[in-house]
N, C-alpha and C positions, 0 to 999 in steps of 0.2 A: 317743386313743382312750379314751372312758367306758366303763366297765363297762354291757353291756347296750345300747349304743348301736346301733339297728337298722340304721343306715347302714352299718357297718362288716362286711366280708365276709372271715372268716378265710382264704378261698380265695385272696384276693389274695397272700397270703404264702407260697402252696404253691412249696415246694423253695428259698425263700430264707430263713427261719427258722421255729424251732419256737414257736409262739405260746402252746404249753401249757408251757413252760418258763420259770418266772419268772426263772430265772438267764441265760438268753439275752441277749445284748447285741444290740440294734438296729444302732449304728454307721453305717457306710456303706450298710448295706442299706436304710435309709431312703430314699436316693436311688434305689435300684433299684424300691422299692416305690412311691414317687412316680411313676417313669415308667411303672410298670406299669399303676397306677390311672389316672392322667391322661392317659395316652398321648402324652406329651410327652416328649422328649429334654432332658435337665437339662444346659445349655451351662456350660463352665468359665468362660465370660466373664461369666456372672450374679454370680461371686464376685470377679471382679477389677476390675470397672468400675461405676460408677454405673448405677442403672437408673432409669427413668422411672416415677415414681409419682404417685398423685393420692390426696388426701383424701377420703373418703367420710363424709358425714355419718351420724349414728347413726339409722337410720330408725325406730326406736321414738319419738324426739322429734319426728317429724313426722306421727304417727297421726293420722288426721281432720283435716289442714289440706289448705290447697289447694296445698302442695307436690306432693300426688299428682296434681293435676288437670294432667296432661299433654295439651295439646291434639292 
């Protein structure tokens, strides 16, 4: 999170961590926060087996080009 980022809602951390305390440690709470914010259950298997991935091109490199002309 960046200071002043309007996309961040401190209420997401309610009852998980004190966001006003700079000495607070996020640690494993990050996983619970991710589950809460994204409404997804983090699976143990994500950490023990390879995941399918895809490389996405940098969209800025294709600004005003035919790459965006999707039929």
